[in-house]
Each structure stands twice: as structure tokens, then as C-alpha cells.
C-alpha positions as CSV (number, residue, x, y, z in Angstrom):
1,M,188.2,114.4,60.5
2,D,189.4,117.7,60.3
3,P,192.9,118.5,61.6
4,K,191.2,120.6,64.4
5,T,189.4,117.8,65.7
6,I,192.5,115.5,65.6
7,N,194.3,118.1,67.5
8,L,191.9,118.4,70.1
9,L,191.6,114.3,70.5
10,T,194.8,114.3,70.8
11,A,195.5,116.9,73.6
12,L,192.5,115.2,75.3
13,A,194.3,112.2,75.3
14,K,197.9,113.2,76.4
15,V,195.7,115.1,79.3
16,I,193.9,111.9,80.2
17,S,197.4,109.8,79.9
18,S,198.8,112.4,82.2
19,L,196.2,111.6,84.4
20,G,196.6,108.3,85.1
21,P,194.7,105.8,86.6
22,G,193.8,107.4,89.8
23,G,193.1,110.8,87.8
24,I,190.5,109.2,85.6
25,W,188.9,107.4,88.4
26,S,188.7,110.9,90.3
27,L,187.3,112.1,87.2
28,F,184.7,109.8,87.2
29,L,183.7,110.1,90.5
30,A,183.8,113.8,90.2
31,I,181.0,113.7,87.6
32,P,178.0,112.5,89.8
33,V,179.3,114.7,92.8
34,I,179.1,117.7,90.6
35,T,175.8,116.4,89.7
36,L,174.4,116.0,92.8
37,L,175.8,118.5,94.4
38,P,173.8,121.4,93.0
39,M,170.4,119.1,93.6
40,L,171.5,118.9,97.2
41,L,171.7,122.8,97.3
42,I,168.1,123.0,95.3
43,A,166.4,120.3,98.1
44,L,168.3,122.4,100.8
45,I,166.3,126.2,99.8
46,H,163.7,124.2,98.7
47,S,163.3,122.6,101.9
48,K,164.3,126.2,104.0
49,R,161.1,127.8,101.4
50,Q,158.9,125.0,102.5
51,S,159.6,125.5,106.3
52,D,159.0,129.4,105.9
53,L,155.9,128.7,104.2
54,L,154.7,126.3,106.9
55,E,155.7,128.9,109.6
56,A,153.8,131.5,107.9
57,Y,150.8,129.1,107.2
58,R,151.2,128.4,111.2
59,K,151.3,132.0,112.1
60,D,147.9,132.9,110.0
61,T,146.2,129.8,111.3
62,H,146.7,131.0,114.8
63,E,145.6,134.5,114.1
64,V,142.4,133.1,112.5
65,L,141.8,130.7,115.2
66,Q,142.0,133.7,117.9
67,E,140.0,135.8,116.0
68,Y,137.4,133.1,115.7
69,G,137.4,132.3,119.6
70,R,136.7,136.1,120.4
71,S,134.0,136.1,117.9
72,V,132.3,133.0,119.8
73,E,132.7,134.6,122.9
74,K,130.8,137.8,121.7
75,I,128.1,135.3,120.4
76,G,128.1,133.1,123.9
77,Q,128.0,136.8,125.8
78,Y,124.9,137.6,123.3
79,Y,123.1,134.7,124.8
80,K,123.9,135.5,128.3
81,D,122.6,139.0,127.9
82,N,119.7,137.8,126.0
83,I,118.6,135.5,128.9
84,I,118.8,138.3,131.4
85,L,117.0,140.5,129.1
86,V,114.3,137.6,128.5
87,K,114.3,137.6,132.7
88,N,113.7,140.7,132.8
89,Y,110.9,140.3,130.3
90,E,109.2,138.1,132.3
91,K,109.4,140.4,135.4
92,V,107.9,143.4,133.3
93,T,104.8,141.0,131.8
94,N,104.3,140.0,135.3
95,D,103.9,143.3,136.6
96,L,101.9,144.3,133.8
97,H,99.4,141.3,134.2
98,N,99.4,141.9,137.8
99,V,97.8,145.9,136.8
100,V,95.3,144.3,134.3
101,L,94.2,142.1,136.7
102,L,94.1,145.3,139.9
103,N,92.2,147.6,137.1
104,T,89.8,144.6,136.1
105,Q,88.9,144.2,139.6
106,T,88.7,147.8,140.0
107,M,86.3,148.1,137.3
108,Q,83.8,145.3,138.1
109,R,83.7,146.5,141.9
110,L,83.0,150.2,140.1
111,C,80.4,148.4,138.2
112,D,78.5,146.5,141.0
113,K,78.9,150.0,143.3
114,I,77.2,151.5,140.2
115,D,74.6,148.6,139.8
116,G,73.5,148.4,144.1
117,A,73.1,152.6,143.9
118,I,71.1,152.3,140.6
119,K,68.6,149.7,142.2
């Protein structure tokens, strides 16, 4: 080993020996904490982001459903309007039917009178 490595190991051994058993245990326990802390922080940030995305999704879905509901109401109104239109058209056809019948009867009477006048 080169002298730099030996000096580094010596310095490290002095630091470890100065820590004592409690310091060494604290160092070993600090390693998982140092590892888990960033992971917990990342999980917290991810959870917050997921909550924000879920809330945005809910809002968008609510808006889409409201628009869909308005469209369905419009379609329902079209059907109601068509029912009124059909009823009105039925009245018109009945009136037209009556007019055609009256015209046919009148023409028949006219023909009968003409035939009676010629004989």
C-alpha cells in the first residue's frame, strides 16, 4: 500500500476509536436513516403529485359529465319538440282529409246536378 492510503486508514481508525462504541452504533444506525429519508421524501412528493393529478382528473371528468348531461337534455327536448310537431302534423292531415272529402262530395253533387239537368 502506498503511504497516502496508510495515512488515510490511520486517520479513519483514529476517528472511529474516538467515536467509541456508541458513536459507531450511531454511525451504523444513521446509514439506514440517511438512505430512507430521501426515499420517504420522494414518496411524499410522488403522493402529492398523484393527489393533484387525481383532483385534476376528477374536475375534468365532472366537467365532461356536466356537458354530457346538457347534451342529453337537449336531445330529450328534441324528442319532445318532435312529439308536438307530429301532433300538429296529424291535425293538419286530418284537416286536409276533411277538405278533400268535402271537395269530393261537392264535385259528386255537381256531377249529379249536371247529369240531372241534361236528362
